[in-house]
py3Dmol code that shows the C-alpha trace and the ligand (Angstrom):
import py3Dmol

protein = """\
ATOM      1  CA  UNK A   1       0.000   0.000   0.000  1.00  0.00           C
ATOM      2  CA  UNK A   2       1.135   3.522  -0.816  1.00  0.00           C
ATOM      3  CA  UNK A   3      -0.309   5.301   2.194  1.00  0.00           C
ATOM      4  CA  UNK A   4       2.282   4.286   4.817  1.00  0.00           C
ATOM      5  CA  UNK A   5       4.997   5.772   2.581  1.00  0.00           C
ATOM      6  CA  UNK A   6       3.550   9.278   3.031  1.00  0.00           C
ATOM      7  CA  UNK A   7       6.116  11.921   3.919  1.00  0.00           C
ATOM      8  CA  UNK A   8       6.188  15.690   3.849  1.00  0.00           C
ATOM      9  CA  UNK A   9       6.977  17.051   0.386  1.00  0.00           C
ATOM     10  CA  UNK A  10       6.230  20.767   0.192  1.00  0.00           C
ATOM     11  CA  UNK A  11       4.038  23.614   1.423  1.00  0.00           C
ATOM     12  CA  UNK A  12       2.718  26.147  -1.052  1.00  0.00           C
ATOM     13  CA  UNK A  13       0.856  29.399  -0.528  1.00  0.00           C
ATOM     14  CA  UNK A  14       0.163  29.937  -4.230  1.00  0.00           C
ATOM     15  CA  UNK A  15      -1.108  27.580  -6.907  1.00  0.00           C
ATOM     16  CA  UNK A  16       1.795  28.519  -9.170  1.00  0.00           C
ATOM     17  CA  UNK A  17       4.176  26.958  -6.641  1.00  0.00           C
ATOM     18  CA  UNK A  18       2.606  23.501  -6.920  1.00  0.00           C
ATOM     19  CA  UNK A  19       4.698  20.718  -8.465  1.00  0.00           C
ATOM     20  CA  UNK A  20       4.513  20.630 -12.252  1.00  0.00           C
ATOM     21  CA  UNK A  21       5.203  16.958 -12.766  1.00  0.00           C
ATOM     22  CA  UNK A  22       1.538  16.028 -13.096  1.00  0.00           C
ATOM     23  CA  UNK A  23       1.499  13.369 -10.377  1.00  0.00           C
ATOM     24  CA  UNK A  24      -2.009  12.337  -9.365  1.00  0.00           C
ATOM     25  CA  UNK A  25      -3.193  14.295  -6.324  1.00  0.00           C
ATOM     26  CA  UNK A  26      -5.755  13.404  -3.677  1.00  0.00           C
ATOM     27  CA  UNK A  27      -7.011  16.446  -1.773  1.00  0.00           C
ATOM     28  CA  UNK A  28      -8.290  16.361   1.804  1.00  0.00           C
ATOM     29  CA  UNK A  29     -10.790  19.079   2.656  1.00  0.00           C
ATOM     30  CA  UNK A  30     -12.942  19.821   5.672  1.00  0.00           C
ATOM     31  CA  UNK A  31     -14.129  22.350   8.187  1.00  0.00           C
ATOM     32  CA  UNK A  32     -11.539  23.266  10.766  1.00  0.00           C
ATOM     33  CA  UNK A  33     -11.677  20.859  13.679  1.00  0.00           C
ATOM     34  CA  UNK A  34     -13.604  18.285  11.656  1.00  0.00           C
ATOM     35  CA  UNK A  35     -10.811  15.779  12.282  1.00  0.00           C
ATOM     36  CA  UNK A  36      -8.985  16.075   8.941  1.00  0.00           C
ATOM     37  CA  UNK A  37      -5.435  15.965  10.311  1.00  0.00           C
ATOM     38  CA  UNK A  38      -6.278  13.000  12.521  1.00  0.00           C
ATOM     39  CA  UNK A  39      -7.807  11.200   9.538  1.00  0.00           C
ATOM     40  CA  UNK A  40      -4.746  11.768   7.327  1.00  0.00           C
ATOM     41  CA  UNK A  41      -2.436  10.598  10.096  1.00  0.00           C
ATOM     42  CA  UNK A  42      -4.558   7.503  10.760  1.00  0.00           C
ATOM     43  CA  UNK A  43      -4.803   6.612   7.069  1.00  0.00           C
ATOM     44  CA  UNK A  44      -1.038   6.953   6.639  1.00  0.00           C
ATOM     45  CA  UNK A  45      -0.233   5.338   9.993  1.00  0.00           C
ATOM     46  CA  UNK A  46       1.780   8.388  11.008  1.00  0.00           C
ATOM     47  CA  UNK A  47       1.455  10.241  14.286  1.00  0.00           C
ATOM     48  CA  UNK A  48       2.185  13.769  13.181  1.00  0.00           C
ATOM     49  CA  UNK A  49       2.260  13.988   9.414  1.00  0.00           C
ATOM     50  CA  UNK A  50      -0.618  16.441   9.151  1.00  0.00           C
ATOM     51  CA  UNK A  51      -1.023  19.198  11.734  1.00  0.00           C
ATOM     52  CA  UNK A  52      -4.221  20.984  12.641  1.00  0.00           C
ATOM     53  CA  UNK A  53      -3.960  24.752  12.345  1.00  0.00           C
ATOM     54  CA  UNK A  54      -5.313  26.206  15.551  1.00  0.00           C
ATOM     55  CA  UNK A  55      -5.380  29.839  14.447  1.00  0.00           C
ATOM     56  CA  UNK A  56      -8.157  30.900  12.060  1.00  0.00           C
ATOM     57  CA  UNK A  57      -6.275  30.460   8.828  1.00  0.00           C
ATOM     58  CA  UNK A  58      -3.303  32.656   9.659  1.00  0.00           C
ATOM     59  CA  UNK A  59      -0.932  31.179   7.110  1.00  0.00           C
ATOM     60  CA  UNK A  60      -3.115  29.430   4.620  1.00  0.00           C
ATOM     61  CA  UNK A  61      -1.225  26.883   2.609  1.00  0.00           C
ATOM     62  CA  UNK A  62      -1.548  23.593   0.817  1.00  0.00           C
ATOM     63  CA  UNK A  63       0.583  20.911   2.457  1.00  0.00           C
ATOM     64  CA  UNK A  64       1.728  18.223   0.066  1.00  0.00           C
ATOM     65  CA  UNK A  65       2.742  14.729   1.136  1.00  0.00           C
ATOM     66  CA  UNK A  66       4.527  12.396  -1.240  1.00  0.00           C
ATOM     67  CA  UNK A  67       3.462   8.775  -1.704  1.00  0.00           C
ATOM     68  CA  UNK A  68       5.524   5.953  -3.135  1.00  0.00           C
ATOM     69  CA  UNK A  69       8.762   4.103  -2.407  1.00  0.00           C
ATOM     70  CA  UNK A  70      11.406   6.629  -1.322  1.00  0.00           C
ATOM     71  CA  UNK A  71      14.054   4.912  -3.417  1.00  0.00           C
ATOM     72  CA  UNK A  72      12.298   6.018  -6.604  1.00  0.00           C
ATOM     73  CA  UNK A  73      13.553   9.368  -7.844  1.00  0.00           C
ATOM     74  CA  UNK A  74      10.041  10.775  -7.827  1.00  0.00           C
ATOM     75  CA  UNK A  75       6.864  10.016  -5.879  1.00  0.00           C
ATOM     76  CA  UNK A  76       3.921   8.164  -7.434  1.00  0.00           C
ATOM     77  CA  UNK A  77       1.221  10.436  -6.052  1.00  0.00           C
ATOM     78  CA  UNK A  78       0.607  13.320  -3.667  1.00  0.00           C
ATOM     79  CA  UNK A  79      -1.787  13.944  -0.820  1.00  0.00           C
ATOM     80  CA  UNK A  80      -2.735  17.624  -0.703  1.00  0.00           C
ATOM     81  CA  UNK A  81      -3.964  18.830   2.676  1.00  0.00           C
ATOM     82  CA  UNK A  82      -6.027  22.013   2.359  1.00  0.00           C
ATOM     83  CA  UNK A  83      -6.569  24.549   5.163  1.00  0.00           C
ATOM     84  CA  UNK A  84      -9.647  23.943   7.294  1.00  0.00           C
ATOM     85  CA  UNK A  85     -12.565  26.211   6.439  1.00  0.00           C
ATOM     86  CA  UNK A  86     -15.497  27.596   8.368  1.00  0.00           C
ATOM     87  CA  UNK A  87     -13.730  29.113  11.375  1.00  0.00           C
ATOM     88  CA  UNK A  88     -16.569  30.911  13.135  1.00  0.00           C
ATOM     89  CA  UNK A  89     -14.317  33.879  13.963  1.00  0.00           C
ATOM     90  CA  UNK A  90     -12.501  34.059  10.642  1.00  0.00           C
ATOM     91  CA  UNK A  91     -12.449  37.505   9.055  1.00  0.00           C
ATOM     92  CA  UNK A  92     -13.709  37.893   5.497  1.00  0.00           C
ATOM     93  CA  UNK A  93     -10.124  38.237   4.317  1.00  0.00           C
ATOM     94  CA  UNK A  94      -9.363  34.691   5.498  1.00  0.00           C
ATOM     95  CA  UNK A  95     -12.377  33.355   3.643  1.00  0.00           C
ATOM     96  CA  UNK A  96     -11.225  35.124   0.484  1.00  0.00           C
ATOM     97  CA  UNK A  97      -7.768  33.651   0.870  1.00  0.00           C
ATOM     98  CA  UNK A  98      -9.253  30.182   1.256  1.00  0.00           C
ATOM     99  CA  UNK A  99     -11.316  30.644  -1.900  1.00  0.00           C
ATOM    100  CA  UNK A 100      -8.278  31.906  -3.790  1.00  0.00           C
ATOM    101  CA  UNK A 101      -6.049  29.033  -2.751  1.00  0.00           C
ATOM    102  CA  UNK A 102      -7.982  25.878  -1.839  1.00  0.00           C
ATOM    103  CA  UNK A 103     -11.152  26.823  -3.711  1.00  0.00           C
ATOM    104  CA  UNK A 104      -9.295  27.552  -6.906  1.00  0.00           C
ATOM    105  CA  UNK A 105      -7.161  24.468  -6.434  1.00  0.00           C
ATOM    106  CA  UNK A 106     -10.313  22.301  -6.404  1.00  0.00           C
ATOM    107  CA  UNK A 107     -11.677  24.007  -9.499  1.00  0.00           C
ATOM    108  CA  UNK A 108      -8.658  24.219 -11.766  1.00  0.00           C
ATOM    109  CA  UNK A 109      -6.081  21.649 -10.755  1.00  0.00           C
ATOM    110  CA  UNK A 110      -5.713  19.090 -13.563  1.00  0.00           C
ATOM    111  CA  UNK A 111      -3.684  16.695 -11.424  1.00  0.00           C
ATOM    112  CA  UNK A 112      -6.511  16.451  -8.890  1.00  0.00           C
ATOM    113  CA  UNK A 113      -7.876  12.921  -9.198  1.00  0.00           C
ATOM    114  CA  UNK A 114      -9.892  12.468  -6.001  1.00  0.00           C
ATOM    115  CA  UNK A 115     -11.201  14.412  -3.007  1.00  0.00           C
ATOM    116  CA  UNK A 116     -11.734  13.236   0.558  1.00  0.00           C
ATOM    117  CA  UNK A 117     -14.215  15.453   2.409  1.00  0.00           C
ATOM    118  CA  UNK A 118     -13.854  15.052   6.153  1.00  0.00           C
ATOM    119  CA  UNK A 119     -16.983  15.848   8.116  1.00  0.00           C
ATOM    120  CA  UNK A 120     -17.702  15.686  11.842  1.00  0.00           C
ATOM    121  CA  UNK A 121     -20.448  13.055  12.053  1.00  0.00           C
ATOM    122  CA  UNK A 122     -22.362  15.181  14.570  1.00  0.00           C
ATOM    123  CA  UNK A 123     -22.407  18.213  12.334  1.00  0.00           C
ATOM    124  CA  UNK A 124     -23.792  16.971   9.040  1.00  0.00           C
ATOM    125  CA  UNK A 125     -23.624  18.691   5.660  1.00  0.00           C
ATOM    126  CA  UNK A 126     -23.408  22.457   6.025  1.00  0.00           C
ATOM    127  CA  UNK A 127     -23.940  25.126   3.374  1.00  0.00           C
ATOM    128  CA  UNK A 128     -20.164  25.600   3.207  1.00  0.00           C
ATOM    129  CA  UNK A 129     -19.654  21.888   2.526  1.00  0.00           C
ATOM    130  CA  UNK A 130     -22.227  22.032  -0.263  1.00  0.00           C
ATOM    131  CA  UNK A 131     -20.612  25.097  -1.833  1.00  0.00           C
ATOM    132  CA  UNK A 132     -17.248  23.386  -1.759  1.00  0.00           C
ATOM    133  CA  UNK A 133     -18.574  20.181  -3.285  1.00  0.00           C
ATOM    134  CA  UNK A 134     -19.963  22.166  -6.200  1.00  0.00           C
ATOM    135  CA  UNK A 135     -16.478  23.463  -6.979  1.00  0.00           C
ATOM    136  CA  UNK A 136     -15.003  20.044  -7.587  1.00  0.00           C
ATOM    137  CA  UNK A 137     -14.752  19.044 -11.248  1.00  0.00           C
ATOM    138  CA  UNK A 138     -17.639  16.697 -12.133  1.00  0.00           C
ATOM    139  CA  UNK A 139     -15.440  13.727 -13.061  1.00  0.00           C
ATOM    140  CA  UNK A 140     -13.504  13.711  -9.771  1.00  0.00           C
ATOM    141  CA  UNK A 141     -14.648  11.026  -7.301  1.00  0.00           C
ATOM    142  CA  UNK A 142     -15.399  12.192  -3.756  1.00  0.00           C
ATOM    143  CA  UNK A 143     -15.202  10.198  -0.533  1.00  0.00           C
ATOM    144  CA  UNK A 144     -17.140  11.723   2.356  1.00  0.00           C
ATOM    145  CA  UNK A 145     -15.920  10.402   5.689  1.00  0.00           C
ATOM    146  CA  UNK A 146     -18.055  11.019   8.753  1.00  0.00           C
ATOM    147  CA  UNK A 147     -15.371  11.070  11.357  1.00  0.00           C
ATOM    148  CA  UNK A 148     -15.597  10.972  15.162  1.00  0.00           C
ATOM    149  CA  UNK A 149     -18.235   8.262  14.664  1.00  0.00           C
ATOM    150  CA  UNK A 150     -16.936   6.696  17.879  1.00  0.00           C
ATOM    151  CA  UNK A 151     -18.790   9.491  19.678  1.00  0.00           C
ATOM    152  CA  UNK A 152     -22.132   8.067  18.531  1.00  0.00           C
ATOM    153  CA  UNK A 153     -23.892   4.798  19.219  1.00  0.00           C
ATOM    154  CA  UNK A 154     -24.764   2.382  16.436  1.00  0.00           C
ATOM    155  CA  UNK A 155     -28.271   3.701  15.867  1.00  0.00           C
ATOM    156  CA  UNK A 156     -27.123   7.322  15.844  1.00  0.00           C
ATOM    157  CA  UNK A 157     -24.364   6.456  13.365  1.00  0.00           C
ATOM    158  CA  UNK A 158     -26.927   4.877  11.073  1.00  0.00           C
ATOM    159  CA  UNK A 159     -29.136   7.938  11.385  1.00  0.00           C
ATOM    160  CA  UNK A 160     -26.232  10.298  10.632  1.00  0.00           C
ATOM    161  CA  UNK A 161     -25.296   8.253   7.560  1.00  0.00           C
ATOM    162  CA  UNK A 162     -28.903   8.361   6.319  1.00  0.00           C
ATOM    163  CA  UNK A 163     -29.174  12.115   6.865  1.00  0.00           C
ATOM    164  CA  UNK A 164     -25.910  12.869   5.057  1.00  0.00           C
ATOM    165  CA  UNK A 165     -26.787  10.464   2.264  1.00  0.00           C
ATOM    166  CA  UNK A 166     -30.097  12.265   1.746  1.00  0.00           C
ATOM    167  CA  UNK A 167     -28.390  15.682   1.796  1.00  0.00           C
ATOM    168  CA  UNK A 168     -25.843  14.518  -0.782  1.00  0.00           C
ATOM    169  CA  UNK A 169     -28.559  13.081  -2.989  1.00  0.00           C
ATOM    170  CA  UNK A 170     -30.448  16.360  -2.749  1.00  0.00           C
ATOM    171  CA  UNK A 171     -27.297  18.251  -3.770  1.00  0.00           C
ATOM    172  CA  UNK A 172     -27.398  16.307  -7.075  1.00  0.00           C
ATOM    173  CA  UNK A 173     -23.658  16.277  -7.555  1.00  0.00           C
ATOM    174  CA  UNK A 174     -22.465  14.908 -10.878  1.00  0.00           C
ATOM    175  CA  UNK A 175     -19.456  13.317  -9.146  1.00  0.00           C
ATOM    176  CA  UNK A 176     -19.220   9.704  -8.014  1.00  0.00           C
ATOM    177  CA  UNK A 177     -19.692  10.095  -4.238  1.00  0.00           C
ATOM    178  CA  UNK A 178     -18.965   7.475  -1.581  1.00  0.00           C
ATOM    179  CA  UNK A 179     -19.881   7.795   2.082  1.00  0.00           C
ATOM    180  CA  UNK A 180     -18.307   6.159   5.109  1.00  0.00           C
ATOM    181  CA  UNK A 181     -18.639   6.210   8.899  1.00  0.00           C
ATOM    182  CA  UNK A 182     -15.124   6.773  10.201  1.00  0.00           C
ATOM    183  CA  UNK A 183     -13.139   7.156  13.392  1.00  0.00           C
ATOM    184  CA  UNK A 184      -9.471   7.989  13.677  1.00  0.00           C
ATOM    185  CA  UNK A 185      -9.634   6.862  17.294  1.00  0.00           C
ATOM    186  CA  UNK A 186     -11.092   3.373  16.847  1.00  0.00           C
ATOM    187  CA  UNK A 187     -10.133   2.753  13.227  1.00  0.00           C
ATOM    188  CA  UNK A 188     -13.754   2.421  12.114  1.00  0.00           C
ATOM    189  CA  UNK A 189     -13.897   2.738   8.317  1.00  0.00           C
ATOM    190  CA  UNK A 190     -10.114   2.905   8.031  1.00  0.00           C
ATOM    191  CA  UNK A 191      -9.720  -0.150   5.802  1.00  0.00           C
ATOM    192  CA  UNK A 192     -12.581   0.915   3.521  1.00  0.00           C
ATOM    193  CA  UNK A 193     -11.130   4.419   3.198  1.00  0.00           C
ATOM    194  CA  UNK A 194      -7.697   2.974   2.393  1.00  0.00           C
ATOM    195  CA  UNK A 195      -9.295   0.693  -0.196  1.00  0.00           C
ATOM    196  CA  UNK A 196     -11.057   3.642  -1.812  1.00  0.00           C
ATOM    197  CA  UNK A 197      -7.825   5.676  -1.924  1.00  0.00           C
ATOM    198  CA  UNK A 198      -5.863   2.785  -3.386  1.00  0.00           C
ATOM    199  CA  UNK A 199      -8.532   2.298  -6.042  1.00  0.00           C
ATOM    200  CA  UNK A 200      -8.550   5.947  -7.118  1.00  0.00           C
ATOM    201  CA  UNK A 201      -4.759   5.960  -7.200  1.00  0.00           C
ATOM    202  CA  UNK A 202      -4.871   2.888  -9.399  1.00  0.00           C
ATOM    203  CA  UNK A 203      -3.065   0.603  -6.988  1.00  0.00           C
TER     204      UNK A 203
END
"""
ligand_1 = """\
28
LIG
P -8.696 19.264 11.879
O -8.736 20.691 12.339
O -9.830 18.972 10.945
O -7.388 18.839 11.322
O -9.032 18.373 13.162
P -8.080 17.475 14.097
O -7.662 16.241 13.400
O -7.028 18.308 14.703
O -9.150 17.053 15.208
C -9.854 18.017 15.965
C -10.168 17.435 17.345
O -11.011 16.297 17.207
C -8.931 16.936 18.078
O -9.100 17.210 19.436
C -8.921 15.447 17.819
O -8.300 14.711 18.833
C -10.408 15.135 17.742
N -10.692 13.997 16.835
C -10.316 13.898 15.543
N -10.762 12.741 14.997
C -11.432 12.092 15.984
C -12.148 10.840 16.039
O -12.256 10.068 15.068
N -12.739 10.527 17.234
C -12.658 11.341 18.324
N -13.277 10.945 19.441
N -12.004 12.522 18.302
C -11.396 12.894 17.147
"""
view = py3Dmol.view(width=600, height=400)
view.addModel(protein, "pdb")
view.setStyle({"model": 0}, {"cartoon": {"style": "trace"}})
view.addModel(ligand_1, "xyz")
view.setStyle({"model": 1}, {"stick": {}})
view.zoomTo()
view.show()
């Protein structure tokens, strides 16, 4: 599997600084505090690969992690971690910066081959999530992971899955969308998420 080979590659604050070698990229997106960093670290079996940014988007950047055997002279794929969005206290300027960087990345990046949307299971699909999903090119598959599912009982998990599934159906996205209950703490959904990632990366 490619995921355990993940290592830091580069941080960019502008799209023009992204690598030009056309490697397939999988982007991780989510509201701040949704559990995105924890999910990346769990999927890659690394303790501190991705870091949560605790300040409302102070230095917004795309963090790229390389995947593939290190002995090759170039990676096989990249994970692109986008800044969390939806900070309640974020000034308009921060929102604009997010749109300019991560938003534009989702819309224009040719190398983007899949998106993982990390959502707190207790929060559901918000208007911001819907707006973001509409930016993703229609052919790009999306995996929605409802993380922190360990905080809910079985019945509540089922209910959350049903609610999100209905909201996604209502959004009528052209993209292939998959949905998964997930927990970085217990490993719920971890193997399915890894399987999905390996499939989109053509492993
Ligand atoms: P990010 O801002 O989206 O990167 O979120 P983090 O990964 O930093 O997680 C935010 C908070 O939620 C942290 O306190 C994590 O420990 C906690 N957290 C993340 N994932 C899970 C999970 O699956 N289960 C539980 N119980 N807590 C989680």
